[in-house]
C-alpha positions as CSV (number, residue, x, y, z in Angstrom):
1,M,-192.6,-153.0,-48.9
2,S,-195.4,-153.3,-46.4
3,Q,-196.6,-149.9,-47.4
4,A,-196.4,-150.9,-51.1
5,S,-198.7,-153.8,-50.4
6,R,-201.2,-151.5,-48.7
7,L,-201.1,-149.2,-51.7
8,A,-201.8,-152.2,-54.0
9,A,-204.8,-153.1,-51.9
10,Q,-206.3,-149.6,-52.2
11,L,-205.7,-149.5,-55.9
12,L,-207.4,-152.9,-56.4
13,A,-210.3,-151.7,-54.3
14,M,-210.7,-148.7,-56.6
15,L,-210.4,-150.7,-59.8
16,I,-212.6,-153.7,-58.9
17,L,-215.3,-152.1,-56.8
18,A,-215.8,-149.3,-59.4
19,R,-216.9,-152.0,-61.9
20,L,-219.1,-153.9,-59.4
21,L,-220.9,-150.9,-57.8
22,H,-222.9,-148.0,-59.1
23,P,-221.4,-144.4,-58.8
24,S,-224.3,-143.6,-56.4
25,D,-223.0,-146.1,-54.0
26,F,-219.7,-144.3,-53.8
27,G,-221.6,-141.0,-53.5
28,L,-223.7,-142.3,-50.6
29,L,-220.6,-143.5,-48.8
30,A,-218.9,-140.1,-49.4
31,M,-222.0,-138.3,-47.8
32,A,-221.7,-140.6,-44.7
33,A,-218.0,-140.2,-44.6
34,V,-218.3,-136.4,-44.3
35,I,-220.3,-136.9,-41.0
36,T,-218.3,-139.8,-39.5
37,G,-215.0,-138.2,-40.5
38,F,-216.0,-134.9,-38.8
39,A,-217.0,-136.8,-35.6
40,G,-213.7,-138.6,-35.7
41,L,-211.9,-135.3,-35.3
42,F,-213.2,-135.2,-31.7
43,R,-212.3,-138.9,-31.0
44,D,-209.1,-138.1,-29.2
45,L,-209.3,-134.3,-29.0
46,G,-205.7,-134.0,-30.4
47,T,-204.3,-135.9,-27.4
48,A,-202.6,-138.6,-29.5
49,A,-200.5,-135.9,-31.2
50,A,-199.7,-134.4,-27.8
51,I,-198.4,-137.8,-26.6
52,I,-196.0,-137.9,-29.6
53,Q,-194.9,-134.2,-29.2
54,K,-194.4,-134.5,-25.4
55,S,-190.8,-135.6,-24.5
56,E,-191.8,-138.0,-21.6
57,P,-195.5,-138.6,-21.3
58,S,-196.4,-139.9,-17.8
59,P,-198.2,-143.2,-17.2
60,Q,-201.1,-141.2,-15.7
61,L,-201.3,-139.1,-18.9
62,L,-201.5,-142.2,-21.1
63,D,-204.2,-143.8,-18.9
64,S,-206.2,-140.6,-18.8
65,V,-206.0,-140.1,-22.6
66,F,-207.1,-143.7,-23.2
67,W,-210.3,-143.4,-21.1
68,L,-211.1,-140.0,-22.5
69,N,-210.9,-141.4,-26.0
70,V,-213.2,-144.3,-25.2
71,I,-215.7,-142.0,-23.6
72,F,-215.8,-139.7,-26.6
73,G,-215.9,-142.6,-29.1
74,V,-219.0,-144.1,-27.4
75,G,-220.6,-140.6,-26.9
76,L,-220.1,-139.6,-30.5
77,T,-221.6,-142.9,-31.7
78,M,-224.7,-142.3,-29.7
79,I,-225.0,-138.7,-31.0
80,I,-224.7,-139.7,-34.6
81,G,-227.2,-142.4,-34.1
82,L,-229.8,-139.9,-32.8
83,L,-229.0,-137.3,-35.5
84,A,-228.9,-139.8,-38.5
85,P,-232.6,-139.3,-39.6
86,L,-232.1,-135.5,-39.6
87,I,-228.8,-135.8,-41.5
88,A,-230.4,-138.0,-44.1
89,Y,-233.2,-135.5,-44.5
90,G,-230.7,-132.6,-44.9
91,F,-228.9,-134.5,-47.7
92,A,-232.3,-135.5,-49.2
93,E,-231.1,-139.1,-49.2
94,P,-233.2,-141.5,-47.1
95,R,-230.7,-144.4,-47.5
96,L,-228.1,-142.3,-45.6
97,K,-229.7,-143.1,-42.2
98,E,-228.9,-146.8,-42.3
99,V,-225.4,-146.2,-43.7
100,L,-224.6,-143.8,-40.8
101,W,-226.0,-146.2,-38.2
102,L,-223.5,-148.8,-39.4
103,L,-220.5,-146.6,-40.1
104,M,-220.6,-144.8,-36.7
105,L,-219.5,-148.1,-35.1
106,T,-216.0,-147.4,-36.3
107,L,-215.6,-144.6,-33.8
108,P,-215.5,-146.6,-30.6
109,I,-213.5,-149.3,-32.3
110,V,-210.7,-146.9,-33.4
111,S,-210.8,-145.1,-30.1
112,L,-209.6,-148.2,-28.3
113,G,-206.3,-148.2,-30.3
114,A,-205.5,-144.5,-30.5
115,V,-203.0,-144.4,-27.6
116,H,-201.4,-147.6,-28.7
117,Q,-200.8,-146.2,-32.2
118,A,-199.5,-142.9,-30.8
119,L,-196.9,-144.8,-28.7
120,L,-195.8,-146.9,-31.6
121,E,-195.4,-143.8,-33.8
122,K,-193.5,-142.0,-31.1
123,A,-191.1,-144.9,-30.9
124,S,-190.9,-144.9,-34.8
125,R,-192.1,-148.5,-34.9
126,F,-193.5,-148.0,-38.4
127,R,-192.8,-151.5,-39.7
128,P,-195.4,-153.2,-37.5
129,L,-197.8,-150.4,-38.1
130,A,-197.5,-150.8,-41.9
131,L,-198.0,-154.5,-41.6
132,I,-201.1,-154.1,-39.5
133,E,-202.6,-151.6,-41.9
134,S,-201.6,-153.7,-44.9
135,A,-203.4,-156.8,-43.5
136,A,-206.5,-154.7,-42.7
137,A,-206.5,-153.2,-46.2
138,F,-206.3,-156.6,-48.0
139,L,-208.8,-158.4,-45.7
140,G,-211.2,-155.5,-46.0
141,L,-210.9,-155.5,-49.8
142,L,-211.6,-159.2,-50.0
143,A,-214.7,-158.8,-47.8
144,A,-215.9,-155.8,-49.9
145,I,-215.5,-157.7,-53.2
146,G,-217.4,-160.7,-51.8
147,A,-220.2,-158.5,-50.5
148,A,-220.3,-156.6,-53.8
149,L,-220.6,-159.8,-55.8
150,A,-223.4,-160.9,-53.5
151,G,-225.3,-157.7,-54.4
152,W,-224.8,-155.7,-51.1
153,G,-224.2,-152.4,-53.0
154,V,-223.1,-149.6,-50.7
155,F,-223.1,-152.0,-47.7
156,S,-220.1,-153.8,-49.2
157,L,-218.1,-150.5,-48.8
158,I,-219.4,-150.2,-45.2
159,L,-218.3,-153.8,-44.4
160,Q,-214.8,-152.9,-45.7
161,T,-214.6,-149.9,-43.5
162,L,-215.7,-151.7,-40.3
163,L,-213.5,-154.7,-40.9
164,M,-210.4,-152.5,-41.5
165,A,-211.1,-150.6,-38.3
166,F,-211.5,-153.8,-36.2
167,I,-208.4,-155.5,-37.6
168,T,-206.3,-152.4,-37.1
169,T,-207.3,-152.0,-33.5
170,V,-206.7,-155.7,-32.7
171,G,-203.3,-155.5,-34.3
172,L,-202.3,-152.5,-32.4
173,W,-203.2,-154.2,-29.1
174,I,-201.2,-157.3,-30.1
175,V,-198.1,-155.3,-31.1
176,S,-198.1,-152.6,-28.4
177,R,-197.0,-153.7,-24.9
178,W,-198.8,-150.9,-23.2
179,R,-202.0,-151.6,-21.3
180,P,-204.2,-149.0,-19.6
181,D,-205.0,-148.9,-15.9
182,F,-208.3,-147.6,-14.5
183,C,-207.0,-144.1,-13.9
184,C,-208.2,-140.7,-15.2
185,D,-206.3,-137.6,-14.0
186,T,-208.0,-134.4,-15.1
187,R,-204.8,-132.4,-14.3
188,E,-202.8,-134.5,-16.8
189,I,-205.4,-133.8,-19.5
190,R,-205.5,-130.1,-18.8
191,G,-201.7,-130.0,-19.2
192,V,-201.9,-130.9,-22.9
193,M,-205.2,-129.1,-23.7
194,V,-203.5,-125.9,-25.0
195,F,-201.6,-127.9,-27.6
196,S,-204.4,-130.3,-28.4
197,G,-207.2,-127.7,-28.2
198,N,-205.7,-125.6,-31.0
199,L,-205.0,-128.8,-33.0
200,V,-208.6,-129.9,-32.7
201,G,-209.7,-126.4,-33.8
202,F,-207.5,-126.6,-36.8
203,N,-208.7,-130.2,-37.7
204,V,-212.3,-129.2,-37.4
205,F,-212.0,-126.1,-39.6
206,N,-209.7,-127.8,-42.1
207,Y,-212.2,-130.7,-42.3
208,F,-214.9,-128.3,-43.3
209,I,-212.7,-126.8,-45.9
210,R,-211.8,-130.2,-47.4
211,N,-215.4,-131.5,-47.3
212,A,-217.3,-128.3,-48.3
213,D,-217.1,-129.4,-51.9
214,N,-218.6,-132.8,-51.0
215,L,-221.4,-131.2,-48.9
216,L,-222.3,-128.8,-51.7
217,I,-222.2,-131.3,-54.5
218,G,-224.1,-133.9,-52.5
219,R,-226.8,-131.5,-51.5
220,F,-227.3,-129.6,-54.8
221,L,-226.1,-132.0,-57.5
222,G,-227.0,-135.4,-56.1
223,A,-225.3,-138.7,-55.2
224,T,-224.3,-139.7,-58.8
225,E,-222.4,-136.4,-59.4
226,L,-220.8,-136.7,-56.0
227,G,-219.7,-140.3,-56.9
228,Y,-217.9,-139.0,-60.0
229,Y,-216.3,-136.2,-58.0
230,S,-215.3,-138.3,-55.1
231,V,-213.6,-140.9,-57.3
232,A,-211.6,-138.2,-59.1
233,Y,-210.7,-136.7,-55.7
234,R,-209.5,-140.1,-54.4
235,L,-207.4,-140.6,-57.5
236,M,-205.8,-137.2,-57.0
237,L,-205.4,-137.8,-53.2
238,W,-203.9,-141.3,-53.7
239,P,-200.2,-140.2,-53.9
240,L,-200.7,-137.7,-51.1
241,Q,-202.4,-140.1,-48.7
242,N,-200.1,-143.0,-49.3
243,I,-196.7,-141.3,-49.9
244,S,-196.7,-137.8,-48.5
245,S,-198.9,-138.5,-45.4
246,V,-196.9,-141.6,-44.6
247,V,-193.6,-139.6,-44.6
248,G,-195.4,-137.0,-42.5
249,R,-196.3,-139.6,-39.9
250,A,-192.6,-140.6,-39.6
251,L,-191.5,-137.0,-39.9
252,F,-193.5,-135.7,-36.9
253,P,-191.9,-137.8,-34.2
254,A,-188.5,-137.3,-35.7
255,L,-188.8,-133.5,-35.9
256,S,-190.3,-133.4,-32.4
257,S,-187.0,-134.9,-31.1
258,M,-185.2,-132.1,-32.8
259,Q,-187.4,-129.2,-31.6
260,T,-184.7,-127.5,-29.7
261,D,-182.3,-127.5,-32.7
262,R,-184.0,-125.5,-35.4
263,I,-181.1,-125.7,-37.9
264,R,-181.1,-129.5,-37.8
265,L,-184.9,-129.6,-37.9
266,A,-185.1,-127.4,-41.0
267,S,-182.4,-129.5,-42.8
268,A,-184.4,-132.7,-42.0
269,Y,-187.6,-131.2,-43.3
270,I,-186.0,-130.2,-46.6
271,R,-184.5,-133.6,-47.2
272,A,-187.9,-135.3,-46.4
273,T,-189.8,-132.9,-48.7
274,A,-187.3,-133.5,-51.5
275,A,-187.8,-137.3,-51.2
276,I,-191.6,-136.8,-51.3
277,V,-191.6,-134.6,-54.4
278,L,-189.2,-137.0,-56.1
279,I,-192.1,-139.5,-56.1
280,T,-195.2,-137.4,-56.2
281,A,-194.2,-135.0,-58.9
282,P,-193.9,-137.6,-61.7
283,L,-197.2,-139.2,-60.5
284,M,-199.1,-136.0,-60.6
285,F,-197.7,-134.9,-64.0
286,G,-198.3,-138.4,-65.3
287,F,-201.9,-138.4,-64.0
288,F,-202.5,-135.2,-65.8
289,V,-201.4,-136.2,-69.3
290,L,-202.7,-139.8,-69.0
291,R,-206.0,-139.1,-67.2
292,E,-208.2,-140.0,-70.1
293,P,-206.7,-143.4,-71.0
294,L,-206.3,-144.1,-67.3
295,V,-210.0,-143.6,-66.5
296,A,-211.1,-145.5,-69.7
297,A,-208.9,-148.5,-69.0
298,T,-209.3,-148.8,-65.3
299,L,-212.7,-147.5,-64.4
300,G,-214.7,-147.9,-67.6
301,E,-216.3,-145.6,-70.1
302,H,-219.3,-144.8,-67.8
303,W,-216.8,-142.9,-65.6
304,Q,-215.9,-140.4,-68.3
305,P,-216.9,-137.3,-66.3
306,V,-214.0,-138.1,-64.0
307,V,-211.6,-137.0,-66.7
308,N,-212.7,-133.4,-66.8
309,V,-212.6,-133.2,-62.9
310,L,-209.1,-134.6,-62.8
311,A,-207.9,-131.9,-65.2
312,W,-208.3,-129.4,-62.3
313,L,-207.7,-131.6,-59.3
314,V,-204.4,-133.0,-60.4
315,P,-202.7,-129.6,-60.3
316,V,-204.2,-129.1,-56.8
317,G,-202.5,-132.4,-55.8
318,L,-199.2,-131.3,-57.1
319,L,-199.3,-128.1,-55.1
320,Q,-200.4,-130.0,-52.0
321,S,-197.6,-132.5,-52.4
322,L,-195.1,-129.6,-52.1
323,G,-196.5,-128.5,-48.7
324,T,-198.3,-131.5,-47.4
325,T,-195.8,-132.0,-44.5
326,V,-195.8,-128.4,-43.2
327,G,-198.2,-129.7,-40.4
328,S,-195.2,-131.5,-39.0
329,L,-193.4,-128.1,-38.5
330,Y,-196.4,-126.7,-36.6
331,L,-196.7,-129.8,-34.4
332,A,-193.0,-130.3,-33.8
333,T,-192.5,-126.6,-32.7
334,G,-195.7,-126.7,-30.6
335,R,-197.3,-123.8,-32.6
336,T,-200.7,-125.3,-33.2
337,D,-202.2,-121.9,-32.5
338,V,-200.6,-120.5,-35.6
339,M,-201.8,-123.5,-37.6
340,F,-205.4,-122.9,-36.4
341,R,-205.4,-119.2,-37.3
342,W,-204.1,-120.0,-40.8
343,S,-206.8,-122.6,-41.4
344,I,-209.5,-119.9,-40.6
345,A,-207.9,-117.5,-43.1
346,A,-207.6,-120.1,-45.8
347,G,-211.2,-121.2,-45.3
348,L,-212.5,-117.7,-45.9
349,L,-211.2,-118.1,-49.5
350,V,-211.8,-121.8,-50.3
351,I,-215.4,-122.3,-49.1
352,P,-216.8,-119.3,-51.1
353,A,-214.8,-120.5,-54.1
354,F,-216.6,-123.9,-54.0
355,A,-220.0,-122.2,-53.8
356,I,-219.2,-120.0,-56.8
357,G,-217.9,-123.0,-58.9
358,L,-221.0,-125.0,-58.1
359,Q,-223.1,-123.3,-60.8
360,W,-220.8,-124.9,-63.4
361,G,-221.2,-128.4,-62.0
362,I,-218.5,-130.7,-60.6
363,T,-216.0,-129.4,-63.1
364,G,-216.6,-125.9,-61.9
365,V,-216.1,-126.9,-58.3
366,A,-212.8,-128.5,-59.2
367,A,-211.7,-125.4,-61.1
368,S,-212.5,-123.2,-58.2
369,Y,-210.5,-125.5,-55.9
370,G,-207.5,-125.2,-58.3
371,A,-207.7,-121.4,-58.4
372,A,-208.0,-121.0,-54.6
373,S,-205.1,-123.5,-54.0
374,L,-202.8,-121.5,-56.3
375,L,-203.6,-118.2,-54.5
376,L,-202.9,-119.8,-51.1
377,F,-199.8,-121.8,-52.1
378,W,-197.1,-119.2,-51.1
379,P,-198.4,-118.1,-47.7
380,S,-199.3,-121.7,-46.8
381,L,-195.5,-122.4,-47.0
382,A,-194.1,-119.1,-45.8
383,I,-196.0,-119.1,-42.4
384,P,-194.7,-122.5,-41.1
385,F,-191.3,-122.0,-42.7
386,R,-190.8,-118.9,-40.6
387,L,-191.0,-121.0,-37.5
388,V,-187.8,-122.8,-38.4
389,D,-186.0,-119.9,-40.3
390,L,-186.7,-121.4,-43.8
391,R,-187.4,-119.4,-47.0
392,V,-189.9,-120.5,-49.6
393,G,-187.7,-119.5,-52.5
394,S,-184.7,-121.5,-51.2
395,V,-186.8,-124.6,-50.7
396,L,-188.4,-124.4,-54.2
397,V,-185.0,-123.9,-55.7
398,T,-183.9,-127.2,-54.1
399,L,-187.0,-128.9,-55.5
400,M,-186.8,-127.3,-59.0
401,P,-184.7,-130.0,-60.7
402,T,-187.3,-132.7,-59.7
403,L,-190.2,-130.5,-60.9
404,V,-188.5,-129.8,-64.2
405,S,-187.7,-133.4,-64.8
406,A,-191.3,-134.4,-64.1
407,A,-192.6,-131.7,-66.5
408,V,-190.2,-132.8,-69.3
409,M,-191.3,-136.4,-68.7
410,A,-195.0,-135.3,-69.0
411,L,-194.2,-133.5,-72.3
412,V,-192.5,-136.6,-73.8
413,V,-195.4,-138.8,-72.7
414,A,-197.9,-136.4,-74.2
415,V,-196.1,-136.4,-77.5
416,F,-196.1,-140.2,-77.6
417,A,-199.8,-140.3,-76.6
418,A,-200.7,-137.9,-79.4
419,A,-198.8,-139.9,-82.0
420,W,-200.6,-143.2,-80.9
421,P,-204.3,-142.7,-81.0
422,G,-206.3,-144.8,-78.5
423,N,-208.9,-147.4,-79.3
424,T,-211.2,-149.6,-77.2
425,D,-209.4,-152.9,-77.8
426,G,-205.8,-151.7,-77.0
427,Q,-206.4,-149.3,-74.0
428,W,-204.4,-151.3,-71.5
429,L,-201.5,-151.9,-73.9
430,R,-201.4,-148.2,-74.8
431,L,-201.6,-147.1,-71.2
432,T,-198.9,-149.6,-70.1
433,L,-196.4,-148.5,-72.8
434,L,-197.0,-144.8,-72.1
435,V,-196.4,-145.3,-68.4
436,A,-193.2,-147.2,-69.3
437,V,-192.0,-144.3,-71.5
438,G,-192.6,-141.9,-68.6
439,M,-190.8,-144.1,-66.1
440,V,-187.7,-144.5,-68.4
441,T,-187.7,-140.8,-69.2
442,Y,-188.1,-139.6,-65.6
443,G,-185.6,-142.2,-64.3
444,G,-182.9,-141.1,-66.8
445,L,-183.5,-137.4,-66.0
446,S,-183.4,-138.1,-62.2
447,L,-180.1,-139.9,-62.5
448,I,-178.7,-136.7,-64.1
449,T,-180.3,-134.1,-61.9
450,Q,-180.8,-135.8,-58.5
451,R,-178.0,-138.2,-58.2
452,N,-177.1,-137.2,-54.6
453,L,-180.7,-137.5,-53.4
454,L,-181.0,-140.9,-55.0
455,K,-177.9,-142.0,-53.2
456,D,-179.3,-140.8,-49.9
457,L,-182.5,-142.7,-50.5
458,A,-180.6,-145.8,-51.4
459,R,-178.6,-145.6,-48.2
460,V,-181.8,-145.3,-46.2
461,A,-183.5,-148.1,-48.0
462,F,-180.6,-150.5,-47.3
463,G,-180.1,-149.4,-43.7
464,K,-176.8,-147.7,-44.3
C-alpha cells in the first residue's frame, strides 16, 4: 500500500504538471537528467550492489564504501559544475547551464544514504523504504505544484527532484541503525571491485543505450520534440519502474541468499516474473488500445504527438516487462562480467537504430526502438537464463496464459472503444468506462487461467 501511494504521487505529478508547464520545460529537464543520471552511475561505483550480494559485509567494508561514495558524490558535483557551460553549448540550449548547476546538488545528497539503503534492502526491510519514498514523492509533488503555480517553470521540476533526494536521505538515516566510522580500507574496496567494476561498466553502457534517443532528439529536434518523446517514454516506463523494478529490488537480495541452490533460485525467479507479468501485461495492452483517449483526457489536446510515439513504445514496454528482472540473475550469481559484455553487443544494434529513425522524427526514433527491442528479445533472456539452467521457451509457456488473457482483454476494449466514438465533453467518462470493461474482462479471464498464481499472491499479501 505504501508503494501504491508512491505511484499515485507520480501519476498526479504527470497529470497536474503537464497542464501547468510547457513541453519545453520537460524537455529541458530531460536534457539535464541525461547528464546527472550518467554522473550518478559513478556515485557508488557499484559498491551498494556488492554489499547486498556479499554474504557478510565487514564493518570496515561498509565504512570504506560510505566515504568512497561521499568523495565521488562531491567530486562529480564539482566536475558537472565546471562542464555545465560546455554541455549547454553542446545541446544548443543556454538555459541548461543553470538547470545543471542546481540538479547536480542531488549527487552528494544521495551519496550520503547509499550504504544505508543497501543495508535496508539486504535485510529486506522494504516497508520503511517504501514509506520513505512515498513521503518524499508526495512532498516533492506538493512543492513542484506550488512552484509551478508561482510561475517557476522548469525550476519547479528541479525543486521536486532536490526535495525528494533530501527527504529520502534523511529518512534513510532515521530508519537505519548503522552509522559510519572514520575508516577507509583500500583492501576492502579492492575486494569488491571485480564485481562492482563490471557492474559500473554495464550501467554506463546501458545508460548510453537508454539515453541515446534523448541525446539525439534533444540535439537535432529540439526541446519541444524531446518533451513530447520524454512524456511518452515516462508513460511507457511507468509500470516498469513502479512494478517490475520494485519487484526486482526485492528479488535481488532474495536470490542472492539462494545463489548456491540454482534450482530453488530458478523457481523463485519464474514465480516473481509471473507475478510481474500478471500486472504489467494488461497495463501495456491497455495503454496501447487506449493511448489516444488517455492522452486527450489526462494531458490535453496539445500533447497529441505523444499518441503516435506511444504506439511504438508500448510494445517495447511489454517486451521489457518480460525480462526486466534478468539483472537480478546476473547479480545474484555474481556474473556481472557477462552482463557487461551483453550490454556492449546490444548497444551496437540499438544506438545505430536510433540514428536511422531520427530522420522520421520522434515517431521514427520510437519505431526504431521497437524493431531493435524485438530483435534483441530472445538473446536478452537466453543468456542470463543459461546461468541458472532455465530455457526461454519454458518460461514463456508459463507466462502465455497471462499474455493471452491480456490480449483478449485489449481486443474487447478496442471493440467497445470503436462502438463508442469519443467527444471532447465525455472524454473522462468514456475512458473510465473503457478501463472498467478491461478490468472486468481481464479479472474474469485471470480467475480462469491463473487461479493458482492468484492464490499464491493472496497468501503473500496476507502474510500466509
